[in-house]
C-alpha positions as CSV (number, residue, x, y, z in Angstrom):
1,Y,-1.4,-4.9,-12.6
2,Q,1.6,-3.3,-11.0
3,E,2.1,-1.4,-14.4
4,E,-1.6,-0.6,-15.0
5,L,-2.6,0.8,-11.7
6,P,0.2,3.5,-11.4
7,T,-0.8,4.8,-14.8
8,L,-4.5,5.0,-13.8
9,I,-3.8,6.8,-10.5
10,S,-1.3,9.3,-11.9
11,S,-3.7,10.2,-14.8
12,R,-6.2,11.6,-12.3
13,P,-5.9,15.3,-11.1
14,D,-6.7,14.1,-7.6
15,K,-5.0,10.7,-7.0
16,H,-7.3,8.0,-5.8
17,V,-8.4,4.4,-6.5
18,T,-11.8,3.1,-7.3
19,L,-13.5,0.1,-5.6
20,S,-12.9,-2.1,-8.6
21,E,-9.2,-1.1,-8.7
22,L,-8.9,-1.9,-5.0
23,V,-10.6,-5.2,-5.5
24,K,-8.2,-6.0,-8.4
25,L,-5.2,-4.9,-6.3
26,M,-6.3,-7.3,-3.5
27,E,-6.6,-10.1,-6.0
28,W,-3.1,-9.3,-7.3
29,K,-1.7,-9.1,-3.8
30,L,-3.2,-12.4,-2.6
31,T,-1.7,-14.3,-5.5
32,R,1.8,-13.2,-4.3
33,G,1.6,-13.5,-0.6
34,K,-0.3,-15.5,2.1
35,F,-3.7,-16.4,0.8
36,R,-6.4,-14.8,2.9
37,P,-9.7,-15.3,1.1
38,R,-11.8,-13.3,3.7
39,L,-9.9,-10.2,2.8
40,Q,-11.2,-10.2,-0.7
41,Q,-14.8,-10.3,0.6
42,L,-14.1,-7.5,3.1
43,V,-12.5,-5.2,0.5
44,A,-15.4,-5.8,-1.9
45,S,-17.9,-4.8,0.8
46,N,-16.6,-1.2,0.9
47,S,-18.7,1.4,-1.0
48,E,-17.4,3.0,-4.2
49,D,-17.8,6.5,-2.6
50,T,-16.0,5.5,0.6
51,V,-13.0,4.0,-1.3
52,E,-12.6,7.0,-3.5
53,K,-12.9,9.5,-0.6
54,C,-10.6,7.6,1.7
55,S,-7.9,7.0,-1.0
56,R,-8.1,10.6,-2.1
57,K,-7.6,11.8,1.4
58,A,-4.7,9.3,1.9
59,F,-2.8,10.6,-1.1
60,S,-3.4,14.2,0.1
61,L,-1.8,13.3,3.5
62,L,1.5,12.5,1.8
63,P,4.4,12.9,2.6
64,D,3.0,11.8,6.0
65,V,3.1,8.1,5.1
66,Q,1.9,6.9,8.5
67,A,-1.2,9.1,8.3
68,A,-1.9,8.0,4.8
69,I,-1.5,4.3,5.8
70,A,-3.9,4.9,8.8
71,E,-6.5,6.5,6.5
72,L,-6.5,3.6,4.0
73,S,-6.5,1.1,6.8
74,S,-9.9,2.5,7.9
75,L,-11.3,0.7,4.8
76,K,-12.7,-2.8,5.4
77,G,-10.1,-5.5,4.6
78,V,-7.3,-3.0,4.2
79,G,-4.3,-3.2,6.6
80,P,-0.9,-1.6,6.3
81,A,0.3,-4.1,3.7
82,T,-2.6,-3.4,1.3
83,A,-2.5,0.3,2.1
84,S,1.2,0.3,1.2
85,A,0.4,-1.3,-2.2
86,V,-2.1,1.4,-3.0
87,L,0.3,4.2,-2.0
88,A,3.3,2.6,-3.8
89,A,1.2,2.5,-7.0
90,G,0.4,6.2,-6.8
91,A,3.5,7.6,-5.0
92,P,6.4,5.3,-5.5
93,E,8.9,8.0,-4.8
94,Q,7.6,8.3,-1.2
95,T,6.4,4.8,-0.3
96,A,7.3,1.1,-0.7
97,F,5.0,-2.0,-1.0
98,M,5.1,-4.1,2.2
99,S,5.3,-7.4,0.3
100,D,6.2,-10.6,2.2
101,E,9.3,-11.2,0.0
102,A,10.6,-7.6,0.6
103,M,10.0,-7.8,4.3
104,E,11.7,-11.1,4.6
105,S,14.8,-9.8,2.8
106,V,15.4,-6.9,5.2
107,P,17.8,-7.8,8.1
108,G,16.4,-7.1,11.5
109,L,12.7,-7.1,10.6
110,K,11.8,-10.6,11.6
111,P,9.4,-11.8,12.7
112,I,7.2,-10.0,10.2
113,Q,4.3,-8.2,11.6
114,Y,1.6,-6.5,9.5
115,T,1.3,-3.4,11.6
116,A,1.8,0.3,10.9
117,K,4.7,0.3,13.3
118,H,6.4,-2.5,11.4
119,Y,5.7,-0.8,8.1
120,A,7.4,2.4,9.4
121,L,10.5,0.3,10.3
122,Y,10.5,-1.3,6.9
123,L,10.0,2.0,5.0
124,G,12.9,3.5,7.0
125,K,15.2,0.6,5.9
126,M,14.0,1.0,2.3
127,V,14.8,4.8,2.4
128,E,18.2,4.1,4.0
129,W,19.2,1.5,1.4
130,T,17.9,3.7,-1.5
131,E,20.0,6.6,-0.3
132,K,23.1,4.3,0.0
133,L,22.5,2.9,-3.5
134,N,22.0,6.3,-5.0
135,K,25.3,7.6,-3.7
136,G,26.9,4.7,-5.6
């Protein structure tokens, strides 16, 4: 799904996700991290219209990643980690997915917290390391 969703999002003139895409993204995410079955139900309880409007607005808020994360986090069952997965699929040059494995590999970020503040710290480290690696 990490290959399909970016193609779907980028094919739209106004980037957004649909409810079915968000539900599928949550299924994908939960198979890779800590299993939280209640999140699947919460995400599925959002309306199609709300998901599309909210995700459209979130993408339009970029490059203000924190504002985009906050917008997506207003959806039921969506926190900073899931919001980061949506944004990373549609704007990988500006965001990074807050996966358990990636967070655990970054020195100085433990204990892991699934908050917008912790995501900002994580994204800052990702940008820092990307810049170092690109300098070669």
